[in-house]
N, C-alpha and C positions, 0 to 999 in steps of 0.2 A: 552537917557531918554526914558522910556516906553511911548507908545502912550496912550492917555487918554482912548480910547476904550478898549485897552488891559488891562489896570488897572481895568476898570469897569467889563470887562469880567472875569478877575481873581477873583474878589470879588464875583460876581454873581455865578460862578461855585463853588467856595469854600463854599458858603452858600447854594448851591443846589436849587437856585431859578429859575426854568425852565421858568416861565412866563416872568421874566425880560430879559431873553436872546433874545427874539424875536426882540426887537427894535435894537439890536446890529448887526443883520444880514441884508444884502441886500435881496430883494425878490428872487433873482436868485443865492444865495450863493451856492458854491460848496465845499463839504467836501471830501477830499482824505483820506481814511482810510487804515491802514496797513492790514486790513482783507478783502478788496474788491478791485478788480482791477479798476473798474470804480467808479467815484465819486458819493456820495449821492448828489442829486441836488434839490435846492429849499428850501426855509425857512421851509415849513411844514415837509418835510422829515428830514432835519437837526435837527430841534427841536425834532422830534420824536426819532431820534437817540440819542440825548443828554438825553432824558428821560430814555432810556435804559441804557446809560452809567452811569448816576447819580445813578441808582439803582444797577448797577453791581460793580462799584468801591467801595472799602473799604479803609478808611483812605487816601482819595485823598488829595494831597497837592501840591502846586506849590513851587519850591525851588530856582527859579532864572528866569532871563529874560534878553534878548538882543534885541536891537532895531536897525533898519537900513532899507535898501532897498533890494528888491528881485524881480526877474522876476516871474510873475504869470504863472501857467500852462495853463490856459484857453486861454489867448491871447498873452502871452509873453511880456506884458507891464511891466515896472518897477513900483512897488507900494511900498508905505511905509509899512513896515512889522515889526512884533515883533515875537520873539521866546520865549515861556514860557516853562521852564523845570518843569517836574512833576514827582512825585512818587505816586504809588498806589499799591493796592493788589487786585487781582482777583482770586477767588477760591484758595487762599493760595499761589499764586505765586506773588512775588514782581516784579513790572514793573517799569522801568525807561523810560521816554518818553519826547517828545517835542511836543508842539502845535505851528505850524507856521501859523500866522495870517497875511493876506494881507488886506489892507484897501482901500476903494474907496475914491473919492474926498470929500465925506461927512463924512468920518471917520467911516463908517460902515464896518463890515467884509464881504468881497466879496469872499474870498477864504481861506480855512482852511485845513491844512495838519497835520496829526498826524503820528508820527513815534515812535515806541516802541522797546525795547530790553529786554531781550534776546529772541531768536527764540522760546523757549518754552513758553514764556509769550505771544508772538504773537498768537501762536496756542490756548492757553487757552483763551485769550481775544476774538479771533475770534469765538470760540465755544460759549462763554457766550453771546456775542453780537448777534450772529445768533439766539440763543434760545430766547433772549429777543425780537428780531424783529419778530420772529414767534409768540410769545406769544401776541404781540401787533397787530398782523395781518398785519404787514408791508411787510412781505415777505411770500410766500407760505410755508406751512408745507411740510416736506419731504413726499414722497409717500411711 
């Protein structure tokens, strides 16, 4: 059975309601992205990233879910976790992916991992996200 926070997260993302996402994340949430080796850290940065993603993805939809337990990357503890399967399009490339959500004791998302395929989609997504982050002033522009 899907965690209640995962169900709310899914609805909020599908509706594109960035403001409602904030309450679902812990203040120190970590998001592991397929386009960056180190995680995005902290609620403000993760919310800013979601703003870029919501503008970048076309026809985003969740197509399935799995619930269980998984070890977190940050501290190796077992946490209640859900996997949400999604499909979307970025710059004409269809992307298949998963969102792995780890929850804290209060049910908020403390760790978030995104995985996508195929390789060409990762490259397209990486470029689109980078351009969005530069446009938002969240990362420096190339020299």
